[in-house]
N, C-alpha and C positions, 0 to 999 in steps of 0.2 A: 424705749427711755419712756417709764411712767412716773410722772410727778407725785410725790407723797400725798396721802391723804391727809387733809384738813380738817380736824374735828372740832367744833365748838357746841359746847352743850350747857344745860342749866337745869337744875332740877328745884322745884319748887315745891311748896305744900299743896293741896287739893285747894281749887277755886282761884289760886294765881296763875298768872302766864306762865306756862311750861311750854319750852321749846328744846328741840334738839335740831340742829342744822348741821350739814356737814357738806362739803366739797369733795367729791371724788373725781379726781382728775380733771377739775374744772369744769365738768359736765353740768353739776348742780349749782345754782347761786342762790345766795341767801335771798330771802324775801322781805326781809326786815334789817334797818340799819339801827334799831335802837339797841342800847348796851344790854348784855345779859346780865341777871341777877347771879348772885353768888350761890354755889350748890347749898342745898338745904342743910348738909352735914356740917357746913362751916359756921353755921347760925345756932347749932345745937349743942351748946357746951354741957348742959347737963339736961338732958332731955327728960320730962317727967313721964314715967312709964310704970306699969304695974307688972310688968316682967312676962306677960304671957303673950305668947304669938297668936296670929290669926293667918290663916290659910284660905286662900282664894284659888278654887279650882274652876276653870273655864273651858267650856266646850264651845269650838267655833265653828261656826257654818258661814255660807256667804252673806247672808242679811242679817245675822242676828248672833247674839253671844248669850248662852246660859252660865250664869255666874253662881258659884255656892260658896258662901263665907262660913268657915267653920272657926271655933275659939281653940284654944291651947290643949283642950280635952277630948277635941274631935266632935263637939256637938255642932249641929248645924244651927247658926244664927239666922240665915236668909238665903233663899234662893230668888234669883230675879233672873229675867230675860230683857234685855237692852238690845237697842240697834248696834251693827258692826260700824259705828263711827265713833271717832275721838269725842266729839261733844258729848255723845249719850255715855261713853265709859266714864268720862271726866266727871259727868254730873251724878252717876251712882257713887263713884268713890267719894266725891262731896258729902253725899247723903250719909253714906255708911260713916265718914268722920263725925257726923253732926249725931247719929242716933246711935251707932255702936262704939264710938271712940276710937275708930280705925286709925293708926298712923302708919306712915311710910316705913319707919325702920322697926316696926313691931309686927310685920306680915311678910308672906311669901306667896306670890301668885305663880301658877304652874298652868301650863296649857299645851296641846300636842301640835305640832307643826303641820300647818295645813295648807301648806304654800302661801299665796298672796292673801288667802283670806286672813290669815292671821298676822299680817304686818301691821295693821293699825293698831292692834290690842299690843303688840309689842312695843312699838314707838309710844304709845301713851302711857302703858304701864311704866316703863325705861324713864320718860319724861317727867313723871311725877316721883322719880327715885324710890319706886316699889321693887324690890329683889324680885326678878322675875326667872322662871326657871321653864325651858322649852324641853319638855321631856319625851322621848320616844315613845310611840303607842306599844310598842312590842313589847318594851321593857314594862310599862305599865300593866299589861295585861299578864305578863309573866309573874310580876310581884303581887297582884291584887287577885288574880283568878278569873274564873268566869263568873259574871252577875246576871242575876236573873231579872227578867223586866227592863230590858234594854230601853233607853231613851235619853234624850239630851240633859235631862235633869239628874236621872241617874249617872250619865257619864261625868258631867260637873262634879257632884259629889265623890265619885271613885276618885277623880283626878286631883280632889282637895286634900281626900284621905292618903293618897299616895304622896303627896307633898309632905303632908305631916309625919309621916311614918319613915320616909327614905330623905329627909331634909339634908342627911350628912352626905348624899350623894349628889347633889344638886350642882349643875353647872349655869351660871347665871347669865343672863343677855345682858351685854354692855353696849356702849354707844359704837365701841369699835364693830362689834358682832353685827349691828344693825348697818356701818357703812361697808362691810365685807358682802353682806347680805346684798346690798345695793348694787355692788358692784357685780356680782354674779348675774342679778337681773338684767343689768346693762350689756353685760358680755353675751348673755344668752338672746337678748333681743338683737344685739350686733349680728350674730351668727345667723339668727333667720333671717334678717335683711340680706346678708350675703348671699346665703343660699338661693333665696327668692331671686335676686339679682343675677344669680348663674342661670336660673331656669330660663328666666325671661330673655336672657342673651341667647340661650339654644333655641327659644321658640322663633325669634327674629331671624336667626341664620336659616331655619328651615323655611320661612317663609319667603325670606328675602335673600336668597343665596349669593 
């Protein structure tokens, strides 16, 4: 029997405290007792918007992220390289909010799943209420075709362009998705521990019959 997953989340504008905490089967405990703010959408009765979407393509690696920002017409507004940390990502989004007028409800972020390397980016974007799409690399390649001059910058641009062209196919990451991912990682870790424990028991039996 598994206790149901408890999810508590908040989504705040850039620069505010943005947290997502979840307890999976009682294994993860909250690190803060402060009350959560209300979700951003609850405070936006009539948001000021120019009606134009922005698209963020993210190429993920272990130490850094290449991020390409496109406007609603597919024009590149800026390409940046940031460290793969929540602080660096939030700082860049805050700067785009000031300089480019980026708003959470007017953009779509897209990235390819790269195992644990993409976890920080997913949690950060979902935490600030930016719709985030985890697109399959083979699907992007099939839809966009081969690209010359492959590089991290080109990949980020290609992912952003894919998000703009095929946004009707998007499957957004939510707090529930993150909780399931956490559970899968914990179960995989448990399985590795059980396998290693069995191996060590076999070694002890051979040495000390």
